[in-house]
N, C-alpha and C positions, 0 to 999 in steps of 0.2 A: 416733949420732943419738939425740936424747931423745924417748921416746914421750908424746904428749900424753894428758895424764890425761882419762879418760871422765867426762862429765859427766851427771848425771840426766836432761837432756831428751832426749839422745841416745838413741834406742830400738835395742835389740838383741835378738836373740832370746832373751836370757834375762832382758832387762828388760821387753819387752813385756806387757801385761795381756790374760791369756787370758779370754774370755768364758765365763760359766758355761754349762754343759750345760743345754739346754732339755728341760723336761719337759711332756709330754701327758697330763694325768690320762685316766684312762678313764671316758667319762662313764657308762656303765652302773653302772661302781662307786660314781660319786658319787650317781645317782639312786636305787641300792639303799640309799645310808645317809642320804639326806634323806627319802624318802617310805616311810611304812610300809605294811605289806600287809593286806590283809583276813583273809587266810587261806583265801580260797577260790581253787580249783585246779580248772581242768577242761583235762583232757588235758595236762597239763603247762605250762597256761598259767595264770600267776597274776594276780589282781587287786589293783591298787594302791589305796590308800585315800586318794586326792587330795580334797582339800576342795572344795566345791560353789563355783561362780562368785558373786561377792558379788551381782549383779544378779538371778541366779535366786532365791536365797535370798530376797532382799527383794520378790520377786514372789509367792513363795510366802506370806510373812508377810500381805502386802497381800490376798491372797484369802482367807484365814484371816479377817483382819479383816473384810471384806467380808460372807462368811458369817455371822458372828456378828452384824453390822449388819443384814443381811437378815431373819436370824430374829428379831429384835427388831422390826422394822417392818413386816414381811409375814408372812401365813399360812404357816407352815413344818410345825409338828409335829403327824402325825395323831394323833387322841385317839379315843375310843370311838365317838362320834356325830359330831364334827367336829373341824376342824383348830384349831390357835392362830391368833387373827385377827392378832395383832400389833397394836403400839400406834397405827397408821395406821387401822387398820379396814378395809383393802381385802378386797374379796370377789371372785373372777373370777365366780361364778355371778351374782351381782347385777349386775357389768359386762355379762355376756352378756344378761341378761334386759333390761336398759336399751337395750342396742343392738337387740334383738328389738323390743322396745316401740316404739322410734323408727321402725323401718323399717315396721312396722305400721301405726303412725300416718300414715306418709307415704304407703302403699300403699292405706289405706283409703278414701281418695277415688275412687280406681279401682275398689276392690270396690264401692263404693257405686253408682257407675256401672254397673258390670256388673250389679248385682242388679235395676237400674232397666232395663236394656234387655232386650227379649225376644230369646232364646237365636238366634232366626232372622235377627235383624238385627245379631248381634254381626260379622259378616264384613263389613258394609256400613262399618263404622267402622274403618279402618285402624290408630289410635291405641289403641282398645280391643282389637281383634283381636290387635295387637302384645303388649298388657300381658297377655291372658287367655293366650296361648299361651306366653309366657314365665313366666308365674306357674304356668300349668298344668303345663308341663315339669317346673318344680321339685318341684312336689307329688307329680306321677307318679313322678317318681324316687325320693323318701321313701316312698310308700304302695303302689305299683302296680309297680314294677319287681322286686319279689321274685317275683313270678309270671310277668308279662308281658316280663320283660326289660328292660334299661335302653334299648335301642332298639325295644322295644314289638313285637320278631319273634316273641314267645311261646314256650313250649316244648312241643313235641308230645308228647315222651314223656309228660308229666305232665297234657296236656289243656289246656293255659293257651293260649288261641287267640292267634294274630298280630293286630295292631290296625293292620297296615300294608295289608293286602289289602281287597277292596270286597264281602268276605262277611261278614254280621252274622248270629249266632244269633238275636238279638233287636231287629235294624232298626239301622240305620246312620245315621240322621238325627240331628242334635244332641239333639233333644229325647229321643228314645230312647235315647241315649248316657247323657244326663243321667240319666233314670230308671234306667237299669242300675248306673250307679255309685251311685246315691243309696241303693237297695234292695238291690242285688245278686240273687244268683241261688242258688236252691235253700238259702236258709238258714232258719233258725227263729227269726230275729230280727225281721223285718219281715213283716209280713202281706202287704205289697205286692211282695214279692220276686219275682222271675221265677220261675215254676215248670214244670217237666215233668219226666216219668219215663219212660224206653224201657222196655218190659218187658225181661225176661231170659229171651229166647225158649228157649235151651237149659236154663238151669239150672232153669226153673220148668215146663219138660215142653210149651211151645208148640208145639216145633218138635223133630224128631229129628236128629241129626247129618247124615243124609242130605240133608235138606232145607236146613239151614243151610249144607252145602255147596253145594248149589245155587244158593241164593240170594245166597252171597258171588260167584258165578262170573257171577252177572247185574249184581250191582254193580260188579264189574272190567270187565264189557262196558260199562256207561253211563259209566263213569269213563274209559275210553279205556286200559284196560290189556290185558294177556295175559290170556285167559280161555278154558275149555273151552266151546265151542260146546253140546256134549251135555249139560253141567251147565247152562248158562246158559238154554235154552230153558225147561225146567220150571221154573227158577228165577224166571222172569218172571212166572209165574201165582202163585208162593208170594210175591213180592214185593208184587203187586197186592191179594194178601187180606189181608196183613199188615203192611205197610210203607207202602203208598203213603198212607193217610190221614194220616200226618204229614209225610212226606219228598216226598209228591206221585206222580202217575203216571211223570212224567218224572224224576223224581230231583231236582226243581228246589228242595226244600226248602220249610218254611214258617217265617219269622221270628215269626208270630204264637205258635207253640207251641215255639220254638227247636228246631225240625228241622233241621239242616243240609243242604244240597244235596250229592246224592250223584254227579252227573254231571259232576264237574270233578276237578282234581287238589290241591284245597285240603282237608286234612284236620285235624280236631280231634285225633283219637287216633292216626294214621296210616291209610294206604290199601293196606298189603300185605295179602294172604291171611291172615296171622297175626293182624294187628291188627284186622281185620274179623271174623275168627272169634271173638276175645275181646270184641269190642264186641256182637255179635249174641248171643253163648252167654251171658254174664254181664250185659250191659248196662254203661251208664257213668253216672254218677252226679256231675258236677263241681259243686262249691260255689265261690261268690264271696262274700265279705261286703259287707254294706252299709255305706256310709259316711255315712249321714245323721246319726250321732252322733258319728263320728270327725272330721269336717271341717265347716267352715262351708258353707252353701249357695252363697256366692261362691265358696270353693275349689271345691267341686264343679263349678259353672259353668265355672269355668277349665280343670279337667282335661276336662270334657267339650267346650271347644272347641278344646283341645290335642289331644285323640284324634280328634276329627273331621277335621282340618285334615291328619292325618298321611297321608293319600292314600286312605282307602277311605272316608272319609265320604258319606253319601248326601245 
């Protein structure tokens, strides 16, 4: 029996085409081959020198171009006395001054109205009172809060009085407040400044330390604090002889001479034994500047209206 010849189309193990072996390249080896390194290394961690994204580069170039254009158009480089003005001639100081002038012109009609109104009658005009209080509050924060505090509560340690209570050294009517703001207290700038001076009873030898101790306990008694009765009894006579002329027989004070009451718990420099000893031995001499030349009279009147309505105005 004859064998059939084998044709090319017939597949046999010897004639079947074998696929090539698949090769999987090492990704790390490919990356290391394509991307260079910067040469920086931290704890074995190396930094590749990858190119920046195109969008980031173009954004960076745009910011550089914008900076150059800005320096040409607007003030930019500080010089000895002023900055370069730029081709547009823009000036922030002039812009602020123009804004201030515009607001001043819009408020001037109200300031004129405030000047033309008696201070006692401001409260009867709700619109004018509202403007005065708002304007006065703004001026107070800029000119007065450094001593009296942003909330007008004062600073007892420094002798800056609170403006929120109903105790006034020089009177609490709106006219009296206006005069105090206008001319100040114990300053050498205005002849009409409020003026009084408490003697330094210890330093000047008017009272010895024992007598000062006694009068302190009498003041503690008047103000409702703890005191030594044995010391307060002789202290009353010392007080009436040396202190009552200004502070009153009952410690009620006298706003005509700026003498504060001593029969309550409102203190200008503190009501502790130590604070009273310092006040009597060395005296106190607080100074307030006058604002007659710092502020327009309409602005002083606005501040007076603001302070008067804080809670303690008379």
